C-alpha positions, -999 to 999 in steps of 0.1 A, spaced: 186 508 -508 183 472 -496 187 444 -521 154 428 -531 153 391 -522 152 367 -551 116 358 -561 100 385 -539 87 406 -568 75 376 -587 57 362 -556 39 395 -551 30 397 -587 17 361 -587 -3 368 -555 -19 399 -572 -28 379 -603 -43 351 -582 -63 377 -562 -76 393 -594 -84 359 -610 -100 342 -580 -118 371 -563 -120 403 -583 -130 388 -617 -158 367 -602 -171 397 -582 -171 419 -613 -189 392 -633 -214 387 -606 -221 425 -605 -226 425 -643 -250 396 -641 -269 412 -613 -271 446 -630 -280 434 -665 -293 398 -664 -312 387 -633 -328 400 -602 -335 381 -570 -367 387 -552 -384 374 -520 -422 372 -517 -430 392 -486 -469 392 -486 -499 371 -496 -509 393 -525 -499 367 -551 -513 335 -534 -515 308 -543 -494 313 -574 -465 327 -552 -463 321 -515 -448 341 -487 -412 328 -484 -407 320 -521 -374 332 -534 -374 338 -571 -353 350 -600 -364 376 -625 -349 381 -660 -340 418 -665 -328 416 -701 -362 405 -714 -377 439 -710 -345 459 -711 -317 461 -686 -312 493 -667 -282 515 -676 -262 523 -645 -264 559 -630 -293 568 -653 -331 563 -657 -326 548 -692 -327 511 -702 -311 490 -729 -334 477 -756 -354 447 -745 -363 415 -763 -401 423 -760 -426 444 -740 -446 431 -710 -478 414 -720 -511 407 -701 -508 375 -681 -471 378 -673 -458 383 -637 -436 414 -634 -411 427 -609 -413 465 -608 -403 495 -589 -433 505 -567 -447 538 -582 -459 550 -548 -423 555 -536 -408 588 -545 -374 591 -562 -360 611 -532 -366 605 -495 -400 620 -485 -404 631 -522 -384 662 -513 -359 669 -541 -350 703 -527 -340 690 -493 -320 659 -503 -291 658 -527 -283 625 -546 -248 613 -538 -244 577 -551 -261 546 -565 -253 516 -544 -266 491 -570 -284 464 -550 -284 485 -518 -303 516 -528 -290 551 -529 -272 576 -507 -285 611 -502 -273 642 -483 -298 659 -461 -294 696 -464 -317 704 -434 -317 675 -409 -338 676 -378 -321 678 -345 -303 645 -338 -306 632 -374 -277 624 -396 -270 642 -428 -261 610 -447 -293 592 -456 -297 557 -471 -329 552 -490 -341 522 -511 -375 523 -529 -396 491 -527 -400 466 -554 -434 450 -561 -445 418 -579 -479 415 -596 -495 401 -627 -502 423 -657 -539 421 -666 -543 449 -691 -521 472 -712 -524 505 -731 -555 508 -753 -575 482 -733 -604 490 -711 -605 473 -677 -638 469 -658 -640 456 -622 -674 446 -610 -674 430 -575 -654 398 -580 -653 399 -618 -626 415 -640 -633 423 -677 -608 434 -703 -625 450 -734 -657 433 -722 -643 398 -720 -640 383 -686 -605 378 -672 -608 349 -648 -585 344 -618 -552 327 -626 -552 290 -621 -538 293 -586 -553 327 -578 -580 330 -551 -606 351 -534 -607 350 -496 -637 334 -480 -643 365 -458 -644 389 -488 -663 421 -482 -673 447 -507 -649 475 -511 -658 502 -538 -621 512 -542 -613 476 -551 -645 463 -567 -658 491 -589 -639 503 -619 -642 511 -656 -611 527 -671 -594 527 -705 -556 526 -703 -541 554 -724 -519 546 -754 -485 561 -761 -490 596 -776 -525 600 -763 -533 632 -745 -555 631 -714 -575 659 -700 -576 658 -662 -609 678 -663 -626 647 -676 -612 623 -649 -622 615 -614 -599 626 -586 -587 590 -582 -579 588 -619 -561 621 -617 -539 607 -589 -531 577 -613 -520 601 -641 -498 621 -617 -481 588 -608 -477 579 -645 -463 613 -652 -438 609 -623 -427 575 -637 -422 589 -672 -403 621 -659 -381 607 -631 -357 637 -634 -384 663 -631 -405 675 -602 -441 663 -608 -468 675 -585 -506 671 -582 -522 705 -579 -556 706 -563 -576 738 -567 -608 746 -548 -633 760 -573 -660 782 -558 -686 793 -584 -661 787 -613 -632 807 -596 -602 794 -577 -604 800 -540 -576 780 -523 -578 801 -492 -612 787 -485 -619 776 -449 -642 747 -446 -667 756 -418 -669 720 -408 -656 686 -418 -673 654 -408 -663 617 -410 -675 583 -401 -652 567 -374 -662 532 -387 -649 541 -422 -611 534 -425 -607 560 -452 -623 587 -431 -602 577 -401 -570 577 -421 -577 613 -434 -581 625 -398 -549 607 -386 -527 614 -416 -536 651 -417 -537 655 -379 -572 671 -381 -586 682 -347 -620 667 -341 -646 660 -315 -671 631 -315 -707 640 -319 -739 620 -319 -769 620 -342 -793 596 -325 -773 565 -319 -747 573 -347 -713 587 -337 -694 609 -362 -662 629 -362 -666 667 -365 -640 693 -372 -644 730 -377 -626 757 -397 -603 735 -417 -581 753 -443 -584 738 -478 -547 743 -482 -541 716 -456 -555 690 -481 -539 707 -510 -504 705 -495 -508 669 -483 -517 656 -517 -491 675 -537 -470 644 -545 -499 621 -550 -496 601 -518 -500 605 -481 -471 590 -461 -477 568 -430 -445 574 -410 -463 588 -380 -497 571 -385 -512 559 -352 -524 523 -351 -560 518 -361 -583 493 -345 -592 473 -375 -600 441 -356 -624 427 -331 -614 422 -294 -623 385 -298 -597 380 -326 -565 362 -319 -532 382 -314 -520 370 -349 -552 382 -366 -550 416 -347 -514 421 -358 -521 411 -394 -551 433 -398 -535 463 -382 -503 459 -402 -521 454 -435 -543 485 -430 -512 506 -421 -494 493 -451 -523 502 -474 -530 537 -461 -506 554 -485 -523 537 -515 -558 551 -508 -552 587 -518 -579 585 -545 -604 575 -519 -592 602 -495 -597 629 -522 -632 616 -532 -642 617 -495 -628 652 -490 -645 664 -522 -679 650 -511 -676 671 -479 -668 702 -499 -695 697 -525 -721 691 -497 -711 723 -480 -715 742 -513 -750 729 -517 -759 740 -482 -744 775 -487 -758 781 -522 -724 780 -538 -709 755 -563 -678 740 -547 -655 713 -559 -619 702 -564 -602 706 -597 -570 686 -604 -540 696 -625 -503 687 -629 -473 709 -622 -443 695 -640 -411 715 -632 -431 745 -623 -454 745 -654 -491 739 -646 -513 720 -670 -546 701 -671 -534 679 -700 -509 652 -701 -495 633 -731 -485 597 -724 -450 588 -735 -449 550 -734 -469 518 -728 -486 515 -694 -500 485 -676 -527 476 -650 -513 452 -624 -532 430 -600 -523 404 -574 -535 368 -580 -550 370 -545 -573 397 -556 -589 404 -522 -556 410 -504 -535 429 -530 -524 465 -530 -522 470 -567 -532 493 -596 -567 496 -582 -552 517 -554 -519 532 -567 -526 534 -604 -509 526 -637 -475 511 -641 -452 527 -668 -430 505 -689 -401 525 -676 -406 511 -641 -407 474 -651 -375 458 -638 -378 421 -647 -399 392 -658 -405 367 -629 -389 335 -641 -382 307 -616 -385 298 -578 -350 289 -567 -359 284 -530 -389 284 -508 -391 285 -470 -423 284 -449 -420 303 -416 -453 322 -412 -456 309 -376 -421 324 -369 -410 291 -352 -376 292 -370 -353 319 -356 -317 322 -367 -308 333 -332 -322 300 -318 -299 271 -327 -325 246 -316 -350 259 -342 -324 250 -369 -336 214 -366 -368 226 -383 -351 237 -415 -357 205 -435 -394 205 -429 -397 242 -434 -383 240 -469 -409 236 -496 -390 211 -516 -416 207 -543 -416 244 -552 -378 246 -559 -371 249 -596 -407 258 -604 -412 281 -634 -435 310 -628 -464 312 -652 
């Protein structure tokens, strides 16, 4: 054995201590802070304008409502519960816990903290990898109502327990607002903890909301929306719809055809054009809605703009409509149900869709709410994919209370590009200096 040089061991030990002190300890402290104290968030859309702008970077406080416990769906006790009027960062309820909502196909491997989760694909398609990275989206909206309160939306006005809830101080309605029944007509009482809901008494849209709430409250269980076709008071899920019609000018109708890949031909009734399909199995609708949402991975682009619009307007309108398509399941089902009811009237039968839940294989038409839930809306009420579309937010899915804007960068015209050094000269004028350090109210 060679003789150790004098001071060699102590030098290595000192280097190790320095490494731990200067690098490992700060990294560990940062991970603790990120996991239990704060969350950074960037505003990606115009749904909270003008309270929050695209390009705002903000911090949210996790411990206020309860910090998440690593590798579980549980949370530490919080200082308080969310309240109406507060701006919340939360996990988007429309994203499934597993990729494609398929718990049977994907096996959970690891939680990567800030970087999502790793899953193992048991049955990958040809050319796809078995190791899958998946990160559900976070949303930010304002809480407008909570359990026990009744929210009413009538055109541009929102009422909570009969009292008008005006737009926040910096909220807005767009000048080109058009009436949308999915967005502008609503009367719903938010269920309280311990309250049992009967899905037989709810609309299909509300049943979708309750399925979403059940999923949020049972993240470790398989929660499905079961649609049964009732024919003269008996279940007939093998029913074949003789025909199925839709309006090509109606985006909900077009989305159903595109998402479900329904074959159709265009027909004319006078000067009116409509989509017409024949012999459509009801199970096609039943299977598509099983997890409460319709995915948009292969959705073809819709023409939601006029040829005279600018390229920017065309891109914005197409992107927004594609983004929103998965949120409109309630409208999809109401449209499908109207087709079915109409055919029953013509044939002399009573037809309709009856919703229920299947939780870990057990079917039920009743659901008992576990915890508080909230109704969320964007301050820019005309341009917000919020609870009016995807339903109620469970307290379990709330991640943080929006606290402060620590940076703000305006680049909607995309004139600044990191790959273009010349555009770096624009940085000082792109920074919204007056927004830095602004508390969020």
